[in-house]
N, C-alpha and C positions, 0 to 999 in steps of 0.2 A: 387274257393271258398276261403274264408279267412281261415287262420291257425286255428286250433283248441285252444279252450280254455280250461283252466283248469276246474275241478269241482269246485263248490260252496266254498267261502273261508272258511266258518265255518267248512264245512265237510273236505276240503283238509287240513286245520290246525289240525284237530282232528285226520286224518286218519295217517298223517306224524308223530305226535307227539307220535301216540300209537305204531308206527312201531320200529324197532330194526335194522336200519343200523349200519354196524360196521367198525371199521378200518381193515386194512389188517391183517389177523390173522396168527398165528405161524404154521398152518396147510399148509400154501403155497397159499391159496386163496388171491388174491390181494396183495401178497407181489412180491418183485422184481423177475422179470424172469432171465432167462440165458441172458448172453449178445446178444443184438440184432444186426441185420446188421446194419451198419452205426452209432453204438452208443458205449458209452463206459460205463464201470461200475467201480465204486469207492467204497470202505468201509471206513466208517468213524469209529473212537474210539466211544464206549459207550457214549451215552450222559452225560455230567458232569455239575456240578452246577457252574463251573468256566472254561474260557477257553481264551486263548490268541491268538488273530488272526491278520492277516494284516487288516488295515482299509480299508473300500470299497473305490472306486475310485469315484474319483469325476465324442324404435324402435320395431320391432315385429318381431318374428321369423315366417319366410316364409318357406314353404316347397315345395319340388319338387321331382318327381319320375323320375328315370332314369335306363336304361337297362344296365347292363355290361356283361361280358362274366367270367362265373366260368372255370377256366382251373385247374386240369381235372374236368371233370362233374362226381360229385361221384354217385354211386349207393345208392338210399335211399330207405327204407323199404315203404311199403304201408300203407296208413292211414286205421286202422279198421274202422273209420265213414265214409270213402268215400271222406274226404275234402283232399284238396291240400295244399302245403305251407310246412313250416319247420316241419320236424318230429321229434317232441318231445312228448313222451308219459309218462304218469305216471300211478301207479298201484293205482287204486281205488277200491280196494277190500273190502269187509266187514270186519270190525274190531269186534272180539268178545266182546259182553258186552259193547259196545258204548252207552253212553247215547244218547237217541233219540233225546232230545231236542236240540243236536247241530247239527242235521241231518237237514238244512234247506238251502234255497239260491235258486237263480235262475239257476245255472249251469255256470254262468259266473264269472270271476273275477271282484270284485266290483270296483277295479280301479287299474291302473298300472302306474307308474312313473319312468324316470330315471332323477336322479339329478346329475347335472353337475355343476362344479365350473367354474365362470369367474373370474380367478385369479387376473387379473389386475384392475377389477371392483370392487373387494372385495365382490362378491355376488354369490349366488347360484342359478341355474334356474331348475324349477320343469316342466318338460316335460311329457305330456301324451304319452305314449307309442302306443296308439292306434290311437288318431286323429293326433299326432304330434304337437299339440298346446302347446306352453309354458303357462302354466297356472298360474305362479308365479315367481317372482325372489325376492330374499332376501338378505340384507346385512348379514354377518356372524360374525362381530364384532362392538361393538358400535362405534368405533372411524374410522371404514370405512378402517382400515389398517391391516385387517386379511391376506390377500394374500392366500384365500382358495385354497386347493387341492383336497385331498381325500374325498370321501363320501361314507357313509355305510348305508344300509337300512335294517331296522329292520324286524322282522316278523309280528309286527303290522304295518308297512307300513310307519314308521315315519324315518327320515334321522338325522344323526349327520355328522357334518363336521368339519375336522380339519383345522385350520388355521397355515401355515407354520410361521407366526411370533407369534404363542401362542394363545392358547384358542381353545375350544371345543364348538358346539353349536348344539342344538337340534331343529327342526322345525317338527311340525305335519303335516301330508299329508292332514288329513280329517279336514274341517274346523269344523264340529261337535265336534271334540277334543279340539279346542281352546278356550281360556278364554276372555270372554268379560269383559277386564280388566277397561275400562272407563264407563261400565255401561249404555251404548247408545242402548241397545238391539239388536246390530248387531255385527258379527264379522269383524274388520277391517284388513283385509289382502291384499296382493298383488294379483293382478289379471293377470300380465303379465309383460314383461320386461319394459314397459313405466310406471309401477306403483310399484315402488320401496319404500316402507315406511322405516321411521326411525326407529331404533331398538325399541325405546321404544313405538312406535306406531304399530308395527307389531304384532298383536295378535296371530299368528300362530308360534312365536318363543317361545318355550317350556322353554328353559332356555339357558344361556351361562355362561360357567365356564372358567374364566380367568386362564391361565397359563404362566408362565415366562419361555420361551424357546427361543433360538436362531434359533431352528429348530424343527418343530413339524409337522410330516407328516402322520404316519398311524392312521386309525381308522377303528374299526370293531365291530359290535353289536355281543353279544352272543344270544342264542336262547331264553333264559328265560324258565319258567316253565310254562306248560299247566295245568291250573286248570279245570278239567273236571266238577266239580260243578258249576262254573261259565261260562265254555265254553270260556274262555279267557287266553290269554298269560300274565303272570306276571313275575316280578323280572328280567326284562332285564337288563342287563350291557353292558357298552361300554369301549373297550379297546383302549388305545392309547398309544403314546409314545414319547419322547422329549430328547432333549439335552440342559441342560442349558448354556454350555459353548463351545460346539462343540467337546467336548472330552469324557465327562462323559453321559452314557446313561442310563435312567430309563424307566420303563413301568408304566403306571397308568390304574387303575380300576375305573370305575366311575358308580355310580347309574344312570340307565337310566331314571327313572322317575323325579329324582331331580337334577340331574347334580352334586350332591355331591361326591367329591373324596373319594372312600372308602379304597383304597391302592396304596401304591407308592411303586415299587419293582425297586431296582438298578439292573442293569444287570453288574456284574464286570467282567473284563477281555475283554469286548467288546468296542473296540476304537469307538467313536463316527465319526470320519472321516468328522467332520462338520455336515454332514445330520442326524447322527445317525440311526435309525432304519427308512428303506425306505418304506417298504410295509409290510401289515399285512392282515392275515385272521385267521378264526377259524375252529378247526375241529369239530366233532359231539358233543363233551363234552363242546364245548366252550372255550377250551383252546386256547390262543392267539399262534399263528405260526408268525414269524416275520422275515423278511430278510433285507440285506443290499445292497446297491447300489453296483453293480460291483462284488459281491461275499462276502467276508468277513465271516460273522457267520450267521447261522440259529439258531433262538432262539426259544424254547416253554417255555410258562409260563401256569402251571396248574391253571384252573379256581378256583378250591376248596382250594388247599394247597398253591397256589402262588409260588410253587418250580420251580425252573429254570433249563433247559437244554440247552445245545448247541452244536452244531456241526460246523466243518468247511464247508464252502461252495465252492465245487470245479468248480460248473457252474455259472459263472459270470450272474448275474441277474439284471434287473430292476422292472419288475413286479412281482407278486407272488401271488399264490391262493392256496386253498386245494381243491381236488376234492372229489366225492360222495365215492371213495374207501379209503379215508384217504391219499393219496398222497399230499405231498407238492410238489409244482412247483414253480421254480425260471425261468423267462422268458427273454430273451433278444434274439440275434442273434441265442443263442443255448437254448435248452429246457433241464431244469435239473429236474428230478424226484426224488424225497427222499421217501423212504419207511421208516417211523418211527418204524416199528416193526424190520426189518434186520437191519436198520440203514446203509443202502447202496443208493447210487446214480445211476440213468441211465442218460446218457446225450447224445444229439444229435445236430449236427447243421442244423437249419430247417428255417433260415432266417426271424425270428420274430424280433420285436424290443422293444416294450413297454410293456403294461399290457397284461393279459391272463386270460382266465376263461373257465372252462369245460361246454359242452352244457347240461350236465346231462345224456349223452350217451357216445359214444367212442371220441368224437371230443374235442381237447382243442384248442380253439380259442386265437390267438396272434396279437397284434397290429401291423402294419406296412403297407406300400402299396406296392404290394398288401397285404391285410389282409390274414392271412395265418391259417388254419386248420391241425392240426396234429392228428394222431390216438394215443390216450392215451397209449396204449397197445405196438404198433410197434415204436412209435416215428416217423414214416414216414409221409410226408406232403401228405394229401389228398385233400386239398382245398386251392386254391390260387385266391382271388377274388380281381380285380383292383377296386380303388376307385379314385376319383379326386384328392385327396392329402393323404399325409401321416396322419395317424391316431395313435394317443399315447394309447389311453385307448381303453378297448374292454369290453364289457358287453352282457348279454343274457336277454331278456326279456320274459315274460310268454306265449306269442305266439310262442316262439322259433325263432325270429328273434335275429340277431346278430349286436350289436351295435359298431361303431367306433366314437370315439371323436378326432377330430382334435386339433390342437393347435393354429388355427386363428380364424375361425367364425362359423364352422359348427359341426354338428353330423350326422351321417349317421346310417339308419336303413337298414340292409341288409338282404335280403331273401337268405340263404345259399344253397337252392336247385336251384334256377333261376339264383342268380348272380346279381339281380336286386336291386336297393337301393332307398330308399328315403332320402331327405336331410333337415334337421332342421337348418335354419340359424339365424343370428342374435345373436350369443353368442360373448362373448369378451373375447379373450385370453383363450379359455377353456383348463383346464389340469386337468384331473381326469381319472384315471386308476384303480379304487378299485371297490367294489362291489356296483356300483351305482344304481343297480335295486333291490337288495336283493336277487337275483336268487341264487348267489353263497352260502349264509348262509342257504337257503332252500335246496339245493342241496346236503349239507354234511350231513343233517339228523338231528334227533331230533328235527325237527321244522315242520313247514307246509307253505303252500303256504301263503305268506304276503298279507294283506289287501292292498298293495301299491307296 
């Protein structure tokens, strides 16, 4: 049988929005444990507003289904609905005093996409995670020279993409949200990889905000605010960061509806190391957590006050993420787990390489070949799934599949239980290892299942 679906989108959004997930608490729940076998623990100085650290180091898509071996074969829990497939479950209990007009829907996710950058082509691909069909491909900068990389999906299902050469762009996932700018009565938007429209003609481009940076990589949505009266998510923001000269680093907060820059926050004492900030994610409050390539500095920017905290990063990282317990992870061959309450690190050599993401349970998935799954509590490797090639990015979708994105032409949808995978081809030098499905944003809390 097919993997389980989430509950209805509107209900799922309401339920999680009304919940109260929390960061690791001072009473020890969710905070750093004693040193684990095969791991090391380090304590950082309390977070400061400034810190000086060493700089970081430097067609059409076809699909195939293939079987591979998962080693070792992990033990998985039984599905209470009797379905088989990735075991990802969500608490869909009753929320007291919930407005009943929000309780509607068929019980299925309305749509689910993974957004992958085709860096050298200057485009982004919109791939349906259920059908594996690429439903759209879009230029990310008007001059076609964006060199896009990281993507981030909001809880309303829309995507923001950062261009390495500067500039941030938002696309709507649902054509119903797009604007008929030429008044011809239809929405002119890409239908696939052979139908890329010019930026001025693509009516599902919500906005493009030019930014002058020599390196602009990270991007992450905030959760926004859930309006129970209208049963809608409002006031979404987008975080990004860039370096204008390869040395100075700044963080930018953008209005998610308009693309207008609301704040620019300098990060003093942090060397750009040319690339600047390399990866980002948010916690349950929408605060921005950012990491540098190869180590350097971990930075937190408060969404409400814009206050900056920094900590040295002992575990060299490439990718990074925040999990449902509030831990910040830096990922490469090592996994580094930072507890923002105790300000301590746990580290272990696990054999990862690029991006990483929690599956909403005990496993943190890490890109490489084989793709690695480690236990978030013990930092021990529990999954090792061989793929046809190295994957640099990893993400989880709403059926519980784990996606790996290569750097050549393919993305792989992996069933972590069976070790089988499906292949989506036709990409052009893809390079994405951020929250390309929106799962990580939903997973940290104070949000809900996105509409895309």
